[in-house]
C-alpha positions as CSV (number, residue, x, y, z in Angstrom):
1,M,-4.4,-8.6,-15.4
2,P,-4.7,-11.2,-19.2
3,G,-8.4,-8.9,-19.8
4,E,-7.8,-6.6,-18.6
5,P,-8.0,-3.1,-20.5
6,A,-4.6,-1.1,-20.7
7,D,-6.5,2.3,-20.4
8,V,-9.8,2.9,-18.8
9,G,-10.7,4.9,-22.4
10,E,-13.5,7.6,-21.9
11,A,-14.5,6.2,-18.6
12,G,-15.3,9.8,-16.0
13,E,-13.1,13.0,-17.1
14,P,-9.7,14.2,-18.5
15,A,-7.8,14.9,-15.8
16,V,-4.2,16.5,-14.6
17,V,-2.1,15.5,-11.6
18,D,0.0,19.1,-10.6
19,G,3.9,18.1,-10.6
20,V,2.1,13.9,-12.3
21,R,3.1,13.3,-16.4
22,G,0.4,11.5,-18.1
23,Q,-3.4,10.6,-18.8
24,W,-6.1,11.1,-16.0
25,R,-9.7,10.7,-15.4
26,V,-11.9,11.5,-13.6
27,D,-15.5,10.3,-12.2
28,P,-17.6,14.1,-12.2
29,A,-19.2,12.9,-9.6
30,Q,-16.9,12.9,-7.3
31,L,-15.5,16.1,-7.5
32,G,-15.9,18.2,-4.9
33,Q,-17.3,15.7,-2.2
34,P,-15.4,15.4,1.3
35,F,-12.7,12.7,1.2
36,T,-12.4,9.8,4.3
37,G,-10.0,8.5,3.9
38,R,-8.9,5.1,5.8
39,T,-5.9,2.6,7.1
40,A,-4.8,-0.6,5.0
41,L,-1.7,-2.8,4.5
42,L,-2.1,-3.1,0.5
43,S,-0.7,-6.0,-1.7
44,P,2.0,-6.0,-3.4
45,F,0.8,-6.8,-6.0
46,D,-2.1,-4.7,-5.7
47,R,-2.9,-2.2,-9.3
48,L,-2.5,0.9,-7.3
49,L,1.3,-0.6,-7.0
50,H,2.1,-1.9,-10.8
51,D,3.9,1.1,-11.8
52,R,6.2,1.3,-8.9
53,K,7.8,4.9,-11.2
54,R,4.4,6.5,-11.1
55,M,3.6,5.2,-7.5
56,N,6.4,7.3,-7.1
57,E,5.7,10.4,-9.1
58,V,2.2,10.6,-7.1
59,F,2.8,9.6,-3.6
60,G,6.7,9.9,-3.4
61,F,6.2,6.9,-1.9
62,E,9.1,4.6,-2.2
63,C,8.3,0.4,-2.3
64,S,9.9,-3.1,-3.9
65,L,9.5,-6.6,-4.5
66,E,12.5,-7.7,-1.8
67,M,11.5,-11.3,-1.8
68,Y,13.6,-12.3,-5.0
69,K,16.6,-10.7,-3.6
70,P,19.5,-11.8,-0.5
71,V,18.8,-10.7,2.4
72,A,22.0,-8.5,3.0
73,A,20.1,-6.6,0.2
74,R,16.5,-6.3,1.5
75,R,15.3,-3.1,3.1
76,W,12.0,-4.0,4.0
77,G,11.6,-7.2,4.2
78,Y,10.7,-10.4,2.3
79,Y,7.1,-9.0,1.8
80,A,7.1,-5.8,2.8
81,L,3.2,-4.1,2.8
82,P,2.9,-0.5,1.3
83,I,0.6,1.2,4.6
84,L,-2.2,3.2,2.8
85,H,-3.1,5.6,5.5
86,G,-6.5,8.4,4.1
87,D,-4.2,9.5,0.3
88,R,-0.6,8.5,1.8
89,M,1.2,5.6,1.8
90,V,2.9,6.1,5.0
91,G,4.9,3.3,5.4
92,K,5.5,-0.8,5.1
93,P,5.8,-3.9,7.8
94,D,7.7,-6.6,7.4
95,A,5.7,-9.6,8.2
96,R,5.1,-13.4,7.4
97,A,2.8,-15.8,8.3
98,D,4.4,-18.6,10.4
99,R,1.8,-21.4,9.9
100,D,2.9,-24.4,11.5
101,D,3.0,-22.4,14.9
102,R,-0.4,-20.0,13.5
103,V,1.3,-16.9,14.5
104,L,1.4,-13.7,11.9
105,R,5.3,-12.2,12.5
106,V,6.1,-8.9,12.6
107,A,9.5,-8.1,12.1
108,A,9.7,-4.6,11.8
109,V,8.0,-1.4,10.7
110,H,8.9,0.6,8.5
111,E,7.5,4.4,8.7
112,D,8.5,6.7,6.5
113,E,8.1,9.5,8.3
114,P,7.0,9.9,11.8
115,W,4.0,8.8,13.4
116,D,1.3,10.2,15.3
117,P,-0.3,7.9,17.7
118,T,-3.7,7.7,15.6
119,T,-1.2,6.8,12.3
120,R,0.3,4.3,14.9
121,A,-3.3,2.9,16.3
122,A,-4.4,2.8,13.2
123,V,-1.1,1.0,11.1
124,H,-1.9,-1.7,14.6
125,D,-5.2,-2.5,13.9
126,E,-4.7,-2.8,10.5
127,I,-1.9,-5.0,11.1
128,L,-4.8,-7.4,13.9
129,A,-6.5,-7.1,11.4
130,L,-5.0,-9.0,9.2
131,A,-3.5,-11.7,11.1
132,T,-7.5,-12.2,12.4
133,W,-8.6,-13.0,9.0
134,S,-5.6,-15.1,8.1
135,G,-6.1,-17.4,10.8
136,L,-3.2,-16.3,13.0
137,E,-1.9,-14.5,15.7
138,V,0.1,-11.7,16.5
139,A,3.3,-12.5,17.5
């Protein structure tokens, strides 16, 4: 983003992520701490996803903006939202806000790997939360 540094400089300590290229930094206070993940729908413009190649290397997750592709060339939909579940990227819902009818239309929910009932329920709750936050019903 304009005004944002391209790197984090000397923040944290150098770290290595096995199997992933590049330089990484870690907050030493977080090392050895328990991790409690959650489920979140991410914007396709989120900085976590900005470097698509690195995202694939780190998470084994493929995602692209398909709004500019012809409909027949889309795999996941017009505006698929990557799903972060715990420490994994697990899928993408194809959802669009229909402001005229005041509904969030969910055309598909793509599972990148088979989900267990807990994951499915967490993703469902996040879709409902997105609709509520947007002042919409889910259709």
